[in-house]
N, C-alpha and C positions, 0 to 999 in steps of 0.2 A: 732388746736383749731377751733371750729365752733359752730354756734348757730342755732339750727333747730326750726322752728315754724310751727304749723298747723294753717293756716289762715282760716277765715270765707269764705264761698263760696258766691260770689255775681254774679248774672246773670243779663244781660240786656235783658228784654223781649220786643218783638216788641210792641211798643205803650204803654207799661206799665211802662217804666222807670226802675231804679235800684230797685231790690227787694232782700232782704236778705232771702234766703230760707233754710239756715242751720246756726245754732248758736252754734257751738262747741267752747268751751273755748280754748284760746291760750295755747298750751303746749310747754314749752321751755326745751331744753336740751343743757347744756353747757359742752362740752367735753374738759377737760384740760390735760388728759393723754391718748393720742390715741396710745397706744403701739401696739395694734393689727394691725395697719396700717404701722408699722415699722417706726414711727416718734417719735423723742424726741424734737420736736420744743418747744422752750421757757423754756426748763428745763436746769438748770445750776448746776454744782457741787459746793459744798462748803465743804472744809475739816476742820475738827475739830482736829483730831489726827489720823495720818496714813490715809489710803485710803480704802474705800469700793469700789469695782469694780462693775460698773453698765453696763449692756449690753442688747441689744434686742436679744432674742433667740426664736427659734421655740420649742414649748412644746405642745404636744398633738394636733398638727395641728393648733396651734394659736401662733402668736407672743406675747410674754410677756416680761416684764422687769425682768432681773435676777440680784440679788444683792449678792455679795460674800464679806464677811468681815472676814479678818484674822488679829486680833488685831488692827483693824482700826475703824475709825468713820468719815465717810463723808456722806453727804446727797445730794439729788437732790431737787432743789427748782424751783417752777414755780411762779414767781411774777406776780400776776394778780389781779386786783380789781374785786371782785365778789359781786353782789347785792343779798343779801340773801332774800330780799323781793320778788324777782323774782324766784330765784332758791335756796331754803334753804336746799334741801336734797342732801347730798353727797353720792355717790355710789362707791364701789370698790370691788375687790376680791383679795385674797392673799393666799399663802401657804408657808410653810417652809420645808426644807429638814431635818433639825436637830434642836434639842432644846438646849438652853443654860442651864447650871447647875442651881441649886437652888440659886438665887442671892438675896441679900438684895437690892432691887431696890430703896429703899428710902434713900440709902447712895451712895455717889459718887463711892464707890468701886464696886457697883453692878448696875450702871446706864447703862445697856446694854439691847438691845431688838432685838430679831430675826427679827422683822418687826415692823414698825410704820408708820402711816400716820397722818399728822397733819396740822392744819389750823393756819394761822398767822394773827394777827391784829397789824398793825404798830402803834407805839406811836409817829412816826415822830422823830423830834429832841429830844423829851422827851423819850429816849430809855427805861427809867424805867417804862414807861406805856405800853410797848410792851406786847402782850398777845398771848398765844398759847394753843390750845387744842391738846394733843397728844393721839391718839388712838393706843394702843400698844398690841403686842402679848407678854404677860407677861410670865416669867419663874416661878414666885412664888406668884403673886398676883391674887386671884380668880376674875372671871368675875364680873364686876361692881365696883371693888375697885377703889377709886379715891385718889390721893395723889399729893403733890407739887413736881415738878422736883427737884432732889437732887442737881442740880447746880444752883438753883434759888437764893440761898443765901438770904433768907428772903425777896425776892422781888426786890433785887438790879438789877437783870437782867430782870425784868418784871414778869408777872404772867404766869407761865408755869405749866399747870395742866395735869397730866397723868391719863388716863382712860383705864383700862384693858378690852379689848373686847374678846380676846382669851387668854387661859392660858395653863399650862402644861398638862391639861387633853385632849386637842385637838390633833388630829392625825397629824403627819407629812405626807407630800406627798398628802395632801387633800386640795382641793380648798374650801375656805369659802367666801361667799359673805356678804358684809356689807352695811348698809345704816344708816345714821345718820342725824337727823334734826339739822343742825349746828346752825341755828337761836335760837332754843330752848336750845341747849346745852350751848351756850354762855350765854344766859340769866340765866340758872340754875347755872352755875359755877362761873360767874363773876358778876351776879346781874345787868347786863346792857342789854338794848335793842340795840344790835350792828347790824347795817344794812349791813355793808360792811366788808369783809375780804380782806386782801392784798396779799394772796398767799397760796399755798399748798405745802407741802414738804413730802418727804418720806425718810426713813433711816433704814438701818440695821447696827447695830454697836456691836462691841465686844472688844473694846479697854480696858475698865476698868477690864474686867474679863480675859483678855489675852487668848481669845478663838477664835473659828471660827464658822461662821454660814452662811447658804445659804438660801435665800428667793426669792420668785417670786411675782410680782405684775401685776395684770391685769389692764384694762382701768379704769380711774377715771373720773367721770362726776358728774355734778349737775343737778337737775331737780326740777320742781315745786312741784311734789308729788311723 
């Protein structure tokens, strides 16, 4: 994890004191998934049912995160407080080796995704106020479809919203790059101006459909724009 900034250039001119001669805006980049450097710092596994195996591999000359799920459901979580007023845009890339069958993703029997990346907002002790936006590679829901997570039980486990970014029409074995304005997405889907998120997670799961899927994830980072 690191934070890169471009600072204003200040020169001390002889006899003239400090003069600002370049006024470039500060550009921030917060990398939370530096897989290309071979690091999994701050990422922890959490099992739900069975296990998805995550490993760093070389693919097309770059290190990426590989996820293999065989009837399993476990994710990787990076718990980190991120100020969306400073870095609201989340970037990542992903691709899958195979597609899951046509599933009813709005029912618990079909709550599986070849790949998903999501952001978390903690409700603290009030767990029922937890919130999550799940950006998923859907098997049956067209791009842009939004629905509540099948396991949310009417909000008992918090507000978990699913958003289809890729679907069955997209090619396997092809990298796709994504970027989302998390600040605006949270406002749109939860009706709140939420400044901070408390973590990012990713998961490939296939336990409900008793199937197998393999996916790859590239670096994940936040930026100002």
